[in-house]
N, CA, C and O atoms as a Tripos MOL2 file, in Angstrom:
@<TRIPOS>MOLECULE
protein
  288   287    72     0     0
PROTEIN
NO_CHARGES

@<TRIPOS>ATOM
      1 N          19.1130    0.9950   -7.3840 N.3       1 MET1
      2 CA         18.6670   -0.3860   -7.4630 C.3       1 MET1
      3 C          18.2300   -0.9660   -6.0520 C.2       1 MET1
      4 O          17.2840   -1.7460   -5.9430 O.2       1 MET1
      5 N          18.9520   -0.5480   -5.0380 N.am      2 LYS2
      6 CA         18.5710   -0.9300   -3.7300 C.3       2 LYS2
      7 C          17.1760   -0.4350   -3.3080 C.2       2 LYS2
      8 O          16.4450   -1.1090   -2.5820 O.2       2 LYS2
      9 N          16.8440    0.7570   -3.7900 N.am      3 THR3
     10 CA         15.5720    1.3540   -3.4900 C.3       3 THR3
     11 C          14.4780    0.5090   -4.1940 C.2       3 THR3
     12 O          13.4000    0.3800   -3.6130 O.2       3 THR3
     13 N          14.6630   -0.0420   -5.3350 N.am      4 LEU4
     14 CA         13.6630   -0.8420   -6.0440 C.3       4 LEU4
     15 C          13.3880   -2.1290   -5.2570 C.2       4 LEU4
     16 O          12.2610   -2.6220   -5.2380 O.2       4 LEU4
     17 N          14.4280   -2.6670   -4.6080 N.am      5 GLY5
     18 CA         14.2910   -3.8560   -3.8140 C.3       5 GLY5
     19 C          13.4910   -3.5950   -2.5930 C.2       5 GLY5
     20 O          12.7220   -4.4660   -2.1870 O.2       5 GLY5
     21 N          13.6200   -2.3830   -1.9350 N.am      6 TYR6
     22 CA         12.8290   -1.9970   -0.7840 C.3       6 TYR6
     23 C          11.3850   -1.8010   -1.2220 C.2       6 TYR6
     24 O          10.4670   -2.2480   -0.5340 O.2       6 TYR6
     25 N          11.1780   -1.1650   -2.3120 N.am      7 ILE7
     26 CA          9.8160   -0.9210   -2.7460 C.3       7 ILE7
     27 C           9.1420   -2.2640   -3.1420 C.2       7 ILE7
     28 O           7.9770   -2.4740   -2.8030 O.2       7 ILE7
     29 N           9.8360   -3.1540   -3.8360 N.am      8 GLY8
     30 CA          9.2530   -4.4410   -4.1080 C.3       8 GLY8
     31 C           8.8520   -5.2660   -2.9100 C.2       8 GLY8
     32 O           7.7740   -5.8530   -2.8220 O.2       8 GLY8
     33 N           9.8300   -5.2650   -1.9670 N.am      9 ALA9
     34 CA          9.4860   -6.0560   -0.7400 C.3       9 ALA9
     35 C           8.2820   -5.4040    0.0090 C.2       9 ALA9
     36 O           7.3890   -6.0910    0.5060 O.2       9 ALA9
     37 N           8.3070   -4.0660    0.0620 N.am     10 PHE10
     38 CA          7.1990   -3.3640    0.7170 C.3      10 PHE10
     39 C           5.8680   -3.6340    0.0220 C.2      10 PHE10
     40 O           4.8760   -3.9390    0.6840 O.2      10 PHE10
     41 N           5.8390   -3.5290   -1.2720 N.am     11 LEU11
     42 CA          4.6330   -3.8360   -2.0850 C.3      11 LEU11
     43 C           4.0920   -5.1530   -1.8400 C.2      11 LEU11
     44 O           2.8850   -5.3180   -1.6630 O.2      11 LEU11
     45 N           4.9700   -6.1440   -1.8210 N.am     12 GLY12
     46 CA          4.5120   -7.5520   -1.6580 C.3      12 GLY12
     47 C           3.8800   -7.6710   -0.2880 C.2      12 GLY12
     48 O           2.8420   -8.3170   -0.1430 O.2      12 GLY12
     49 N           4.4830   -7.0600    0.7210 N.am     13 GLY13
     50 CA          3.9520   -7.2270    2.0780 C.3      13 GLY13
     51 C           2.6140   -6.3900    2.2330 C.2      13 GLY13
     52 O           1.6880   -6.7610    2.9550 O.2      13 GLY13
     53 N           2.6050   -5.2210    1.4830 N.am     14 ALA14
     54 CA          1.4520   -4.3850    1.5530 C.3      14 ALA14
     55 C           0.2320   -5.0580    0.9380 C.2      14 ALA14
     56 O          -0.8790   -5.0770    1.4690 O.2      14 ALA14
     57 N           0.5410   -5.6010   -0.2170 N.am     15 ILE15
     58 CA         -0.5470   -6.3270   -0.9590 C.3      15 ILE15
     59 C          -1.1280   -7.5040   -0.1010 C.2      15 ILE15
     60 O          -2.3470   -7.6460   -0.0080 O.2      15 ILE15
     61 N          -0.2920   -8.3060    0.4930 N.am     16 ALA16
     62 CA         -0.7410   -9.3870    1.3270 C.3      16 ALA16
     63 C          -1.4670   -8.8830    2.5970 C.2      16 ALA16
     64 O          -2.4940   -9.4140    3.0190 O.2      16 ALA16
     65 N          -0.8760   -7.8450    3.1630 N.am     17 GLY17
     66 CA         -1.5340   -7.2730    4.3750 C.3      17 GLY17
     67 C          -2.8760   -6.6030    4.0900 C.2      17 GLY17
     68 O          -3.8150   -6.7020    4.8790 O.2      17 GLY17
     69 N          -2.9470   -5.9140    2.9370 N.am     18 ALA18
     70 CA         -4.1560   -5.2810    2.5390 C.3      18 ALA18
     71 C          -5.2690   -6.2650    2.2510 C.2      18 ALA18
     72 O          -6.4280   -6.0240    2.5860 O.2      18 ALA18
     73 N          -4.8980   -7.4200    1.6030 N.am     19 ALA19
     74 CA         -5.8910   -8.4930    1.3340 C.3      19 ALA19
     75 C          -6.3640   -9.0600    2.5600 C.2      19 ALA19
     76 O          -7.5680   -9.2660    2.7140 O.2      19 ALA19
     77 N          -5.4830   -9.3420    3.4870 N.am     20 LEU20
     78 CA         -5.9450   -9.8830    4.7950 C.3      20 LEU20
     79 C          -6.7640   -8.8670    5.5520 C.2      20 LEU20
     80 O          -7.7820   -9.2250    6.1430 O.2      20 LEU20
     81 N          -6.3640   -7.6340    5.5550 N.am     21 GLY21
     82 CA         -7.1190   -6.5710    6.1760 C.3      21 GLY21
     83 C          -8.5340   -6.4440    5.7170 C.2      21 GLY21
     84 O          -9.4850   -6.3390    6.4920 O.2      21 GLY21
     85 N          -8.6270   -6.4610    4.3730 N.am     22 ILE22
     86 CA        -10.0320   -6.3530    3.7670 C.3      22 ILE22
     87 C         -10.8240   -7.4970    4.1040 C.2      22 ILE22
     88 O         -12.0150   -7.3100    4.3540 O.2      22 ILE22
     89 N         -10.3250   -8.7050    4.1520 N.am     23 LEU23
     90 CA        -11.0230   -9.9010    4.4220 C.3      23 LEU23
     91 C         -11.4560   -9.9720    5.8980 C.2      23 LEU23
     92 O         -12.5900  -10.3460    6.1980 O.2      23 LEU23
     93 N         -10.5190   -9.5990    6.8390 N.am     24 MET24
     94 CA        -10.7380   -9.7790    8.2270 C.3      24 MET24
     95 C         -11.4380   -8.5400    8.8740 C.2      24 MET24
     96 O         -12.1510   -8.7110    9.8630 O.2      24 MET24
     97 N         -11.2730   -7.4500    8.4060 N.am     25 ALA25
     98 CA        -11.8800   -6.2970    9.0420 C.3      25 ALA25
     99 C         -12.4520   -5.3330    7.9710 C.2      25 ALA25
    100 O         -11.8440   -4.3330    7.5890 O.2      25 ALA25
    101 N         -13.6640   -5.7110    7.5210 N.am     26 PRO26
    102 CA        -14.2110   -4.8720    6.4680 C.3      26 PRO26
    103 C         -14.4610   -3.4320    6.8860 C.2      26 PRO26
    104 O         -15.0560   -3.1750    7.9330 O.2      26 PRO26
    105 N         -14.0070   -2.5010    6.0680 N.am     27 GLU27
    106 CA        -14.2000   -1.0980    6.4480 C.3      27 GLU27
    107 C         -14.6410   -0.4200    5.1840 C.2      27 GLU27
    108 O         -14.6890   -1.0340    4.1190 O.2      27 GLU27
    109 N         -14.9550    0.8170    5.2990 N.am     28 LYS28
    110 CA        -15.1860    1.6520    4.1350 C.3      28 LYS28
    111 C         -13.9730    1.6770    3.2200 C.2      28 LYS28
    112 O         -12.8530    1.6430    3.7300 O.2      28 LYS28
    113 N         -14.1170    1.7320    1.9580 N.am     29 GLY29
    114 CA        -13.0390    1.7570    1.0160 C.3      29 GLY29
    115 C         -12.1060    3.0240    1.3060 C.2      29 GLY29
    116 O         -10.8830    2.9010    1.2480 O.2      29 GLY29
    117 N         -12.6380    4.0930    1.5810 N.am     30 GLN30
    118 CA        -11.8580    5.2830    1.8870 C.3      30 GLN30
    119 C         -10.9800    5.1650    3.1100 C.2      30 GLN30
    120 O          -9.8660    5.6870    3.1370 O.2      30 GLN30
    121 N         -11.4840    4.4740    4.1320 N.am     31 ASP31
    122 CA        -10.7350    4.1850    5.3410 C.3      31 ASP31
    123 C          -9.5180    3.2870    4.9950 C.2      31 ASP31
    124 O          -8.3870    3.5490    5.4050 O.2      31 ASP31
    125 N          -9.7950    2.2610    4.2540 N.am     32 THR32
    126 CA         -8.7520    1.2770    3.8770 C.3      32 THR32
    127 C          -7.7110    1.9850    3.0450 C.2      32 THR32
    128 O          -6.5180    1.7880    3.2770 O.2      32 THR32
    129 N          -8.1140    2.8140    2.0700 N.am     33 ARG33
    130 CA         -7.1560    3.6340    1.2290 C.3      33 ARG33
    131 C          -6.3020    4.5050    2.0810 C.2      33 ARG33
    132 O          -5.0940    4.5980    1.8670 O.2      33 ARG33
    133 N          -6.9080    5.1550    3.0560 N.am     34 GLU34
    134 CA         -6.0730    6.0360    3.9190 C.3      34 GLU34
    135 C          -5.1330    5.2980    4.6910 C.2      34 GLU34
    136 O          -4.0040    5.7650    4.8450 O.2      34 GLU34
    137 N          -5.4540    4.1930    5.2030 N.am     35 LYS35
    138 CA         -4.4270    3.3340    6.0330 C.3      35 LYS35
    139 C          -3.3200    2.9000    5.1020 C.2      35 LYS35
    140 O          -2.1630    2.9830    5.5150 O.2      35 LYS35
    141 N          -3.5680    2.4300    3.8480 N.am     36 ILE36
    142 CA         -2.4950    2.1050    2.8890 C.3      36 ILE36
    143 C          -1.6320    3.2640    2.5950 C.2      36 ILE36
    144 O          -0.4070    3.1470    2.5970 O.2      36 ILE36
    145 N          -2.2600    4.4380    2.3270 N.am     37 THR37
    146 CA         -1.5260    5.5920    1.9870 C.3      37 THR37
    147 C          -0.6280    6.0280    3.1710 C.2      37 THR37
    148 O           0.5120    6.4230    2.9270 O.2      37 THR37
    149 N          -1.0610    5.9780    4.3680 N.am     38 ASP38
    150 CA         -0.2730    6.2290    5.5360 C.3      38 ASP38
    151 C           0.9330    5.3060    5.6950 C.2      38 ASP38
    152 O           2.0460    5.7370    5.9980 O.2      38 ASP38
    153 N           0.6620    4.0220    5.4780 N.am     39 ALA39
    154 CA          1.7040    3.0330    5.5580 C.3      39 ALA39
    155 C           2.8390    3.2960    4.5140 C.2      39 ALA39
    156 O           4.0320    3.2130    4.8070 O.2      39 ALA39
    157 N           2.3690    3.6200    3.2680 N.am     40 ILE40
    158 CA          3.3180    3.9210    2.1350 C.3      40 ILE40
    159 C           4.1010    5.1640    2.5610 C.2      40 ILE40
    160 O           5.3280    5.1580    2.4590 O.2      40 ILE40
    161 N           3.4870    6.1670    3.0050 N.am     41 ASP41
    162 CA          4.1330    7.4260    3.3320 C.3      41 ASP41
    163 C           5.1810    7.1660    4.4530 C.2      41 ASP41
    164 O           6.3130    7.6340    4.3340 O.2      41 ASP41
    165 N           4.8330    6.4430    5.5160 N.am     42 ASP42
    166 CA          5.7750    6.1350    6.6460 C.3      42 ASP42
    167 C           6.9310    5.3730    6.0820 C.2      42 ASP42
    168 O           8.0750    5.6670    6.4260 O.2      42 ASP42
    169 N           6.6830    4.3740    5.2010 N.am     43 PHE43
    170 CA          7.7840    3.6110    4.6390 C.3      43 PHE43
    171 C           8.8180    4.5100    3.8740 C.2      43 PHE43
    172 O          10.0380    4.4320    4.0220 O.2      43 PHE43
    173 N           8.1850    5.3460    3.0660 N.am     44 CYS44
    174 CA          9.0140    6.2000    2.1940 C.3      44 CYS44
    175 C           9.8920    7.1540    3.0290 C.2      44 CYS44
    176 O          11.0740    7.3460    2.7410 O.2      44 CYS44
    177 N           9.2740    7.7510    4.0820 N.am     45 LYS45
    178 CA          9.9850    8.6250    4.9780 C.3      45 LYS45
    179 C          11.2010    7.8370    5.6380 C.2      45 LYS45
    180 O          12.3540    8.2670    5.6850 O.2      45 LYS45
    181 N          10.7940    6.7020    6.1050 N.am     46 LYS46
    182 CA         11.8910    5.8980    6.8550 C.3      46 LYS46
    183 C          13.0670    5.5280    5.9760 C.2      46 LYS46
    184 O          14.1940    5.4240    6.4600 O.2      46 LYS46
    185 N          12.8250    5.3300    4.7030 N.am     47 HIS47
    186 CA         13.9060    4.9450    3.7770 C.3      47 HIS47
    187 C          14.3210    6.0510    2.8000 C.2      47 HIS47
    188 O          15.0070    5.8190    1.8050 O.2      47 HIS47
    189 N          13.8490    7.3180    3.1520 N.am     48 ASN48
    190 CA         14.3370    8.4630    2.3710 C.3      48 ASN48
    191 C          14.0070    8.3230    0.8600 C.2      48 ASN48
    192 O          14.8350    8.6260    0.0010 O.2      48 ASN48
    193 N          12.7770    7.8560    0.5670 N.am     49 ILE49
    194 CA         12.3190    7.7130   -0.7450 C.3      49 ILE49
    195 C          11.3880    8.8610   -1.0070 C.2      49 ILE49
    196 O          10.4280    9.0340   -0.2560 O.2      49 ILE49
    197 N          11.6190    9.6710   -2.0460 N.am     50 ASN50
    198 CA         10.8450   10.8450   -2.3560 C.3      50 ASN50
    199 C           9.7230   10.5120   -3.3420 C.2      50 ASN50
    200 O           9.9690   10.2340   -4.5150 O.2      50 ASN50
    201 N           8.5430   10.5450   -2.8620 N.am     51 LEU51
    202 CA          7.3580   10.3690   -3.8270 C.3      51 LEU51
    203 C           6.4110   11.4750   -3.5330 C.2      51 LEU51
    204 O           6.2780   11.8930   -2.3830 O.2      51 LEU51
    205 N           5.7480   11.9630   -4.5390 N.am     52 SER52
    206 CA          4.7410   12.9970   -4.3150 C.3      52 SER52
    207 C           3.5540   12.3850   -3.7390 C.2      52 SER52
    208 O           3.3690   11.1690   -3.7760 O.2      52 SER52
    209 N           2.6930   13.2670   -3.1720 N.am     53 LYS53
    210 CA          1.3510   12.7750   -2.6600 C.3      53 LYS53
    211 C           0.5400   12.0430   -3.6970 C.2      53 LYS53
    212 O          -0.1020   11.0390   -3.3870 O.2      53 LYS53
    213 N           0.5560   12.5440   -4.9680 N.am     54 LYS54
    214 CA         -0.1340   11.8910   -6.0660 C.3      54 LYS54
    215 C           0.4510   10.5200   -6.3120 C.2      54 LYS54
    216 O          -0.3060    9.5610   -6.4630 O.2      54 LYS54
    217 N           1.7720   10.3800   -6.3600 N.am     55 GLU55
    218 CA          2.2880    9.0670   -6.4720 C.3      55 GLU55
    219 C           1.9920    8.0710   -5.4380 C.2      55 GLU55
    220 O           1.8050    6.8850   -5.7100 O.2      55 GLU55
    221 N           1.9490    8.5680   -4.2120 N.am     56 ILE56
    222 CA          1.6070    7.7060   -3.0550 C.3      56 ILE56
    223 C           0.2080    7.3140   -3.1900 C.2      56 ILE56
    224 O          -0.1210    6.1460   -2.9820 O.2      56 ILE56
    225 N          -0.6870    8.2610   -3.5450 N.am     57 GLY57
    226 CA         -2.1250    7.9500   -3.6560 C.3      57 GLY57
    227 C          -2.3290    6.8820   -4.8370 C.2      57 GLY57
    228 O          -3.0690    5.9080   -4.7020 O.2      57 GLY57
    229 N          -1.6660    7.1320   -5.9100 N.am     58 ASP58
    230 CA         -1.7620    6.1760   -7.0550 C.3      58 ASP58
    231 C          -1.3310    4.8190   -6.6510 C.2      58 ASP58
    232 O          -1.9230    3.8050   -7.0210 O.2      58 ASP58
    233 N          -0.2550    4.8180   -5.8630 N.am     59 LEU59
    234 CA          0.3170    3.4740   -5.3930 C.3      59 LEU59
    235 C          -0.6840    2.8130   -4.4770 C.2      59 LEU59
    236 O          -0.9250    1.6140   -4.6170 O.2      59 LEU59
    237 N          -1.2820    3.5380   -3.5430 N.am     60 ALA60
    238 CA         -2.3280    3.0200   -2.6560 C.3      60 ALA60
    239 C          -3.4610    2.4850   -3.3810 C.2      60 ALA60
    240 O          -4.0250    1.4610   -2.9950 O.2      60 ALA60
    241 N          -3.8510    3.1680   -4.4850 N.am     61 ASP61
    242 CA         -4.9980    2.6980   -5.3180 C.3      61 ASP61
    243 C          -4.6120    1.3310   -5.9670 C.2      61 ASP61
    244 O          -5.4070    0.3920   -5.9910 O.2      61 ASP61
    245 N          -3.4260    1.2660   -6.4620 N.am     62 ASP62
    246 CA         -3.0000    0.0430   -7.1110 C.3      62 ASP62
    247 C          -2.9270   -1.1020   -6.1270 C.2      62 ASP62
    248 O          -3.2540   -2.2420   -6.4560 O.2      62 ASP62
    249 N          -2.5010   -0.7950   -4.9300 N.am     63 ILE63
    250 CA         -2.3900   -1.9260   -3.8930 C.3      63 ILE63
    251 C          -3.8350   -2.3250   -3.4780 C.2      63 ILE63
    252 O          -4.1260   -3.5090   -3.3100 O.2      63 ILE63
    253 N          -4.6970   -1.3620   -3.3220 N.am     64 LYS64
    254 CA         -6.1050   -1.6450   -2.9780 C.3      64 LYS64
    255 C          -6.7500   -2.5610   -4.0690 C.2      64 LYS64
    256 O          -7.4070   -3.5470   -3.7350 O.2      64 LYS64
    257 N          -6.5550   -2.2250   -5.3690 N.am     65 GLU65
    258 CA         -7.1260   -2.9780   -6.4170 C.3      65 GLU65
    259 C          -6.5030   -4.4040   -6.4800 C.2      65 GLU65
    260 O          -7.2090   -5.3980   -6.6450 O.2      65 GLU65
    261 N          -5.2590   -4.4560   -6.3530 N.am     66 ALA66
    262 CA         -4.6220   -5.7940   -6.2750 C.3      66 ALA66
    263 C          -5.1500   -6.6540   -5.1490 C.2      66 ALA66
    264 O          -5.3650   -7.8560   -5.3080 O.2      66 ALA66
    265 N          -5.3590   -6.0050   -3.9840 N.am     67 ALA67
    266 CA         -5.8590   -6.7830   -2.8750 C.3      67 ALA67
    267 C          -7.2910   -7.2570   -3.0540 C.2      67 ALA67
    268 O          -7.6760   -8.3370   -2.6060 O.2      67 ALA67
    269 N          -8.0760   -6.4030   -3.7330 N.am     68 ALA68
    270 CA         -9.4350   -6.7170   -4.0790 C.3      68 ALA68
    271 C          -9.4820   -7.9060   -5.0860 C.2      68 ALA68
    272 O         -10.3330   -8.7900   -4.9840 O.2      68 ALA68
    273 N          -8.5560   -7.8900   -6.0380 N.am     69 ASP69
    274 CA         -8.4550   -9.0220   -6.9700 C.3      69 ASP69
    275 C          -8.0700  -10.2990   -6.2370 C.2      69 ASP69
    276 O          -8.5840  -11.3770   -6.5370 O.2      69 ASP69
    277 N          -7.1650  -10.1710   -5.2810 N.am     70 ILE70
    278 CA         -6.7450  -11.3670   -4.5600 C.3      70 ILE70
    279 C          -7.9460  -11.9810   -3.6890 C.2      70 ILE70
    280 O          -8.1340  -13.1910   -3.5620 O.2      70 ILE70
    281 N          -8.6970  -11.0180   -3.1320 N.am     71 ALA71
    282 CA         -9.7820  -11.4190   -2.2100 C.3      71 ALA71
    283 C         -10.9030  -12.0930   -3.0130 C.2      71 ALA71
    284 O         -11.6860  -12.8420   -2.4300 O.2      71 ALA71
    285 N         -11.0050  -11.8660   -4.2700 N.am     72 GLU72
    286 CA        -12.1660  -12.4630   -5.0420 C.3      72 GLU72
    287 C         -11.8430  -13.8030   -5.3950 C.2      72 GLU72
    288 O         -12.6470  -14.4840   -6.0310 O.2      72 GLU72
@<TRIPOS>BOND
     1     1     2 1
     2     2     3 1
     3     3     4 2
     4     3     5 am
     5     5     6 1
     6     6     7 1
     7     7     8 2
     8     7     9 am
     9     9    10 1
    10    10    11 1
    11    11    12 2
    12    11    13 am
    13    13    14 1
    14    14    15 1
    15    15    16 2
    16    15    17 am
    17    17    18 1
    18    18    19 1
    19    19    20 2
    20    19    21 am
    21    21    22 1
    22    22    23 1
    23    23    24 2
    24    23    25 am
    25    25    26 1
    26    26    27 1
    27    27    28 2
    28    27    29 am
    29    29    30 1
    30    30    31 1
    31    31    32 2
    32    31    33 am
    33    33    34 1
    34    34    35 1
    35    35    36 2
    36    35    37 am
    37    37    38 1
    38    38    39 1
    39    39    40 2
    40    39    41 am
    41    41    42 1
    42    42    43 1
    43    43    44 2
    44    43    45 am
    45    45    46 1
    46    46    47 1
    47    47    48 2
    48    47    49 am
    49    49    50 1
    50    50    51 1
    51    51    52 2
    52    51    53 am
    53    53    54 1
    54    54    55 1
    55    55    56 2
    56    55    57 am
    57    57    58 1
    58    58    59 1
    59    59    60 2
    60    59    61 am
    61    61    62 1
    62    62    63 1
    63    63    64 2
    64    63    65 am
    65    65    66 1
    66    66    67 1
    67    67    68 2
    68    67    69 am
    69    69    70 1
    70    70    71 1
    71    71    72 2
    72    71    73 am
    73    73    74 1
    74    74    75 1
    75    75    76 2
    76    75    77 am
    77    77    78 1
    78    78    79 1
    79    79    80 2
    80    79    81 am
    81    81    82 1
    82    82    83 1
    83    83    84 2
    84    83    85 am
    85    85    86 1
    86    86    87 1
    87    87    88 2
    88    87    89 am
    89    89    90 1
    90    90    91 1
    91    91    92 2
    92    91    93 am
    93    93    94 1
    94    94    95 1
    95    95    96 2
    96    95    97 am
    97    97    98 1
    98    98    99 1
    99    99   100 2
   100    99   101 am
   101   101   102 1
   102   102   103 1
   103   103   104 2
   104   103   105 am
   105   105   106 1
   106   106   107 1
   107   107   108 2
   108   107   109 am
   109   109   110 1
   110   110   111 1
   111   111   112 2
   112   111   113 am
   113   113   114 1
   114   114   115 1
   115   115   116 2
   116   115   117 am
   117   117   118 1
   118   118   119 1
   119   119   120 2
   120   119   121 am
   121   121   122 1
   122   122   123 1
   123   123   124 2
   124   123   125 am
   125   125   126 1
   126   126   127 1
   127   127   128 2
   128   127   129 am
   129   129   130 1
   130   130   131 1
   131   131   132 2
   132   131   133 am
   133   133   134 1
   134   134   135 1
   135   135   136 2
   136   135   137 am
   137   137   138 1
   138   138   139 1
   139   139   140 2
   140   139   141 am
   141   141   142 1
   142   142   143 1
   143   143   144 2
   144   143   145 am
   145   145   146 1
   146   146   147 1
   147   147   148 2
   148   147   149 am
   149   149   150 1
   150   150   151 1
   151   151   152 2
   152   151   153 am
   153   153   154 1
   154   154   155 1
   155   155   156 2
   156   155   157 am
   157   157   158 1
   158   158   159 1
   159   159   160 2
   160   159   161 am
   161   161   162 1
   162   162   163 1
   163   163   164 2
   164   163   165 am
   165   165   166 1
   166   166   167 1
   167   167   168 2
   168   167   169 am
   169   169   170 1
   170   170   171 1
   171   171   172 2
   172   171   173 am
   173   173   174 1
   174   174   175 1
   175   175   176 2
   176   175   177 am
   177   177   178 1
   178   178   179 1
   179   179   180 2
   180   179   181 am
   181   181   182 1
   182   182   183 1
   183   183   184 2
   184   183   185 am
   185   185   186 1
   186   186   187 1
   187   187   188 2
   188   187   189 am
   189   189   190 1
   190   190   191 1
   191   191   192 2
   192   191   193 am
   193   193   194 1
   194   194   195 1
   195   195   196 2
   196   195   197 am
   197   197   198 1
   198   198   199 1
   199   199   200 2
   200   199   201 am
   201   201   202 1
   202   202   203 1
   203   203   204 2
   204   203   205 am
   205   205   206 1
   206   206   207 1
   207   207   208 2
   208   207   209 am
   209   209   210 1
   210   210   211 1
   211   211   212 2
   212   211   213 am
   213   213   214 1
   214   214   215 1
   215   215   216 2
   216   215   217 am
   217   217   218 1
   218   218   219 1
   219   219   220 2
   220   219   221 am
   221   221   222 1
   222   222   223 1
   223   223   224 2
   224   223   225 am
   225   225   226 1
   226   226   227 1
   227   227   228 2
   228   227   229 am
   229   229   230 1
   230   230   231 1
   231   231   232 2
   232   231   233 am
   233   233   234 1
   234   234   235 1
   235   235   236 2
   236   235   237 am
   237   237   238 1
   238   238   239 1
   239   239   240 2
   240   239   241 am
   241   241   242 1
   242   242   243 1
   243   243   244 2
   244   243   245 am
   245   245   246 1
   246   246   247 1
   247   247   248 2
   248   247   249 am
   249   249   250 1
   250   250   251 1
   251   251   252 2
   252   251   253 am
   253   253   254 1
   254   254   255 1
   255   255   256 2
   256   255   257 am
   257   257   258 1
   258   258   259 1
   259   259   260 2
   260   259   261 am
   261   261   262 1
   262   262   263 1
   263   263   264 2
   264   263   265 am
   265   265   266 1
   266   266   267 1
   267   267   268 2
   268   267   269 am
   269   269   270 1
   270   270   271 1
   271   271   272 2
   272   271   273 am
   273   273   274 1
   274   274   275 1
   275   275   276 2
   276   275   277 am
   277   277   278 1
   278   278   279 1
   279   279   280 2
   280   279   281 am
   281   281   282 1
   282   282   283 1
   283   283   284 2
   284   283   285 am
   285   285   286 1
   286   286   287 1
   287   287   288 2
@<TRIPOS>SUBSTRUCTURE
     1 MET1         2 RESIDUE 1 A MET
     2 LYS2         6 RESIDUE 1 A LYS
     3 THR3        10 RESIDUE 1 A THR
     4 LEU4        14 RESIDUE 1 A LEU
     5 GLY5        18 RESIDUE 1 A GLY
     6 TYR6        22 RESIDUE 1 A TYR
     7 ILE7        26 RESIDUE 1 A ILE
     8 GLY8        30 RESIDUE 1 A GLY
     9 ALA9        34 RESIDUE 1 A ALA
    10 PHE10       38 RESIDUE 1 A PHE
    11 LEU11       42 RESIDUE 1 A LEU
    12 GLY12       46 RESIDUE 1 A GLY
    13 GLY13       50 RESIDUE 1 A GLY
    14 ALA14       54 RESIDUE 1 A ALA
    15 ILE15       58 RESIDUE 1 A ILE
    16 ALA16       62 RESIDUE 1 A ALA
    17 GLY17       66 RESIDUE 1 A GLY
    18 ALA18       70 RESIDUE 1 A ALA
    19 ALA19       74 RESIDUE 1 A ALA
    20 LEU20       78 RESIDUE 1 A LEU
    21 GLY21       82 RESIDUE 1 A GLY
    22 ILE22       86 RESIDUE 1 A ILE
    23 LEU23       90 RESIDUE 1 A LEU
    24 MET24       94 RESIDUE 1 A MET
    25 ALA25       98 RESIDUE 1 A ALA
    26 PRO26      102 RESIDUE 1 A PRO
    27 GLU27      106 RESIDUE 1 A GLU
    28 LYS28      110 RESIDUE 1 A LYS
    29 GLY29      114 RESIDUE 1 A GLY
    30 GLN30      118 RESIDUE 1 A GLN
    31 ASP31      122 RESIDUE 1 A ASP
    32 THR32      126 RESIDUE 1 A THR
    33 ARG33      130 RESIDUE 1 A ARG
    34 GLU34      134 RESIDUE 1 A GLU
    35 LYS35      138 RESIDUE 1 A LYS
    36 ILE36      142 RESIDUE 1 A ILE
    37 THR37      146 RESIDUE 1 A THR
    38 ASP38      150 RESIDUE 1 A ASP
    39 ALA39      154 RESIDUE 1 A ALA
    40 ILE40      158 RESIDUE 1 A ILE
    41 ASP41      162 RESIDUE 1 A ASP
    42 ASP42      166 RESIDUE 1 A ASP
    43 PHE43      170 RESIDUE 1 A PHE
    44 CYS44      174 RESIDUE 1 A CYS
    45 LYS45      178 RESIDUE 1 A LYS
    46 LYS46      182 RESIDUE 1 A LYS
    47 HIS47      186 RESIDUE 1 A HIS
    48 ASN48      190 RESIDUE 1 A ASN
    49 ILE49      194 RESIDUE 1 A ILE
    50 ASN50      198 RESIDUE 1 A ASN
    51 LEU51      202 RESIDUE 1 A LEU
    52 SER52      206 RESIDUE 1 A SER
    53 LYS53      210 RESIDUE 1 A LYS
    54 LYS54      214 RESIDUE 1 A LYS
    55 GLU55      218 RESIDUE 1 A GLU
    56 ILE56      222 RESIDUE 1 A ILE
    57 GLY57      226 RESIDUE 1 A GLY
    58 ASP58      230 RESIDUE 1 A ASP
    59 LEU59      234 RESIDUE 1 A LEU
    60 ALA60      238 RESIDUE 1 A ALA
    61 ASP61      242 RESIDUE 1 A ASP
    62 ASP62      246 RESIDUE 1 A ASP
    63 ILE63      250 RESIDUE 1 A ILE
    64 LYS64      254 RESIDUE 1 A LYS
    65 GLU65      258 RESIDUE 1 A GLU
    66 ALA66      262 RESIDUE 1 A ALA
    67 ALA67      266 RESIDUE 1 A ALA
    68 ALA68      270 RESIDUE 1 A ALA
    69 ASP69      274 RESIDUE 1 A ASP
    70 ILE70      278 RESIDUE 1 A ILE
    71 ALA71      282 RESIDUE 1 A ALA
    72 GLU72      286 RESIDUE 1 A GLU
């Protein structure tokens, strides 16, 4: 249950940060996705959360889509 709290807090911050990042520093979509993926991977390692690379990639895609929706 504690892990879900960490993930929820991280996702909220990641979505807000990604939205601001997209608005303030436009980059290629692939570059933005890689940055989000790296941030998720670092967070998971720091908190001993085991996610596969596919799960991390899917999560990064979801965050990027949510940020794009916010930016519109």
